[in-house]
Steps between C-alpha positions, in 0.01 A plus 500: 500500500349162390747228411423297189690178419649522148438207278860491379615400844732789569344590831242745613398787275351810657182627359383823656222505751219695341302748707211561265236658722310617193489150352641607163724203434295181520671337204864585598704180463616332830710208370850508357641309197841500339526775250368356171776438245781634722663159527460391137597804290867471377529881475417539869746221592776683318418822684519311833831341404638845418382634835681213678816570298495859618485459874147373541201679645473768757148556636337806670553529869123547542202409285429693181150550362482599134177648368509641149271677246201601709411738218273735706302221668522565872282202587725257302800652675351473846379149442849400393650641815239314700575175305871547574432531876623857505185675620180415678169656381169544673231745425710661226783586750854356466770429750846343470541140618801364681622349177443826321707678754787260434468493122648725227221589259607572138242661273621407159377789286197597290294640783322737257257470207212261407286546806265514671676775700861633493456723806332219702795281422750767611291555816524125571882513459506801734288310757743209475798734556321656803499154672882508535533240217835496322377583144722540195336646189648416157430683178297344219454609145149634571633705787770642277255584220298701745807703596604562140150596383457754778851644447441546126231766558727723717771731389606591147375278216764307311499253215618216731234554765193675370336174376555312820157570659321344207768229473491409868178651631203295373521246775521766771176668409316314776759621751461853374123472545558411865740787546260735338223399736707506817757783454417736205326819612284747308792743528726248326261471211440875477874556468514302174421629151204380290432145378680536167815638661507223761461231235786656306712480805428126543584425138834523312517773235416419138867492393607281793595189307760681284647682798502186709681297239785757485522547878489132596793391281740565786309283742317229300556246233322560162268203557394632834438847352280352222305287746447799734359722228277220369373422853426864567301533183278207602450649847403838356226335295342368821563806719162670466308176567705418799445851649128469441498156664672648806215749546751785532552805288854589380495789754427248774761255380762769494400636841524148648837421340644831629353429845670158488837670510404677815341185658772250405824683437513822713615492864203468727276358229238263617669204324855632468617218722416247222757611253741638761537151651512307174797292401544289186680197641536338844732222598465248783764230511521322167174649376449812297150665492421706199172574305597359156862377458855578422753565231880465485558869581295481824664166590842677481381781729346257743804283521758790516310765697197331655121566501526847654703624204226374263225662713692828512543508126136420442373768739723765342399413143130464578492861635524628141432186300582510134417243231871405512440399858170329422658279230833459685631257757360676811135500390558155343485386863126581502420426134687204372341173390832388348376586148747567219424870537587506871847551646671160482567264786773251390707232667761770586252694711361184664856394592568837656187454718600158611849612592333775706291229679166586328340179381130576448288793385152545665292713272149624404400645158400172337160405631404141550158322539600202712724650771869569484738355235855385536711488183835575348538809292823562311657229730402684821236373745193722515193475723205679344283639786231692311191289566238735356365665806292785352135462402532680170766250367318204650171590332676546160691174537219273624599479864228520762482741790793681664850362501694409814839352568868569561842355462664415836868442546627363840845505660486117487533512118133418433317694231116488499278612214154563638199593280125453514524403133697183566363220718823457706782708617811436292824420683855543368810426705799516266762382751300187557469407133741260343 
């Protein structure tokens, strides 16, 4: 590990030694600066005061490496692990470094969608797990949507579920194309009815909206019901064009979606380990890792029962996810952007977290173009760690090449935000700030 002298004079900051045998990271920053704005924003100062008033900070007993939102870009994921000093690469092969062996690696959700390859990304995670790395996988909203879209095509049709493939499924069409190519057999296709019948199975029935409005009253607010029916109407208008763009027939889409259940959710499935090992929150010291954010209800469970209770509730509900779950406090953990329509986080919930010793949320979900961001949301300190790794998003948003970077948290109380899209590594040490 190379030692870099921090310009704020608080001692040596550890930047990881990079073993980049494939020379993929020539522009990775190798200098450290104080986290921009962390010492001048009154909202952050108030969060730090509140942490001090509730027992101060507890730091992980070993380094934590947070990488979030790889969105089906295996190369961005692997470059991030290399940048964080977790793996060494040469000739396309990876191995765990000494630092990687000591570290806890938290994958902050949204492994799926966008591209270029969902299965290659999952294979990269599997390769990392095979090195004896301590890997913790968190759920993201895209990962949840995949689960709900696949589940909607199995079992009896119902007003609350039969639209969910169209509602959730557009963004998973690239993943279905990969599953079709790798796993679907001629026998799988031959077992299905004709094209028209398969298309009918993918779509909700013509009277769905009326039946949905009646059935959803017990689970959803009237505003949410109206928004859901309007959104589904817009998605139905685009359905044929999106299927055509995918290059798949409706028979092939249905075959791939049904195969996804076997591959991802049945015991022994090739990627069953991915969802089987998935949590929704992880705690280390005073830090809570989650894909999107919190609400008062989840703060209460965290403070009274702990993270494992939240994870157990999420896993149980996600097995047979309803729209009540999707719009409720559990899925809010992977969906919220603290909008008025999201489950609310108020000072009451923030206070409960502080009393439980949780002073900062480390999240993904909100992608940034200049490395990680540190800010106060609803009076609670948040570190946004989604630094736009995947090539599809980067091309759309005007960023060059493939993303790389990670958030590193050390037992010394030092937090490093590392990204190839920012010229220096950002350093935050809350206990050494006045």
